[in-house]
N, C-alpha and C positions, 0 to 999 in steps of 0.2 A: 565599802565605798567609804572614801576618805575624803577630807575634805580641805580646802588651798583657802589660807589668808592672804588676802591681797591687800597692800598699802597703796593708798591711791593720793596723788595731790592734785586737787581740784582748783584752780584759778577763775575767779569771779572777772566778770566782764570790767568793772569797776571797784573802785572802794566804795562806792554807795549804794552797792548790791547788798541787801537784808540778809549776812550769814545765816540767822535762826531758818527765816523763810526757804533760803536755798540747801538747807540740810535737809529741812521736808520734803521739799521737793526731790531732791535726791534719794531718800528714803523710798519715797513712793513709785518712782521709776524703776525700782529694781527688778528685773527678772525673777520667774518663779523659783525658789528656790535658795535664792540668795537674800542674805543678812547682816545690817551692817550690825559690826561688835563693838565701834566707838567713832568718836569724831576728835581729833585732835584741831589746833588752828596755830597757822605759822604766821608770823609775820613777814612780809618781802620787802615792801619798799612803798614809801611816799603814799602811807595809809592804807595798802593795800595789805589782804589777810586771805591766806589760801587754807582752805580746808585739807584734812589729811584723814578721809576716812578708811579704816580698818574692813574689809568686806571678806564675808566668809559665803564661798562657792563649794558647791560638791565636784569633787573630783571630776565626775564624769560629764561637767559639764563643759569641760573644751577650757578650762582656765577661765582667765577674765576679760575675754572679748565681750560677749553678751554685756556683761554691767559697763566696758568702757564704751558699747554702742550706747546703752540705755543714758549714759551720765553725758554724754556729748552731746544730746538733744534736747536737756534740760534747760531751761529759760535761766538766764543768768550765768551760765558757765562757758568761761571764754576758751578754756583750755584744761585736758587733764592729762595727766600720766601715770606709769605705774612705776611707784617707789621700789617696791619688792614685795616677792610672794614665795610661799613655801606651803609646804604639807603640814596639816597636823595632827 
């Protein structure tokens, strides 16, 4: 069984969202078998900063769908998109 690395872009609802707390909530929402391999931050505009987590999921888990679903329900998340993904 292999693993897939998924780099995502998570946009907070507004510039006032505490990014450290948002990171914690994202980590806690991960489905079983998935883990975060690190976060980056990217300035977007007008004080808004996007989180760029890299998530490692088992290859047999069906890709990033379960992670996307989990992240979309986290408080403070406005939107998310998959930037890239590939097998490890």
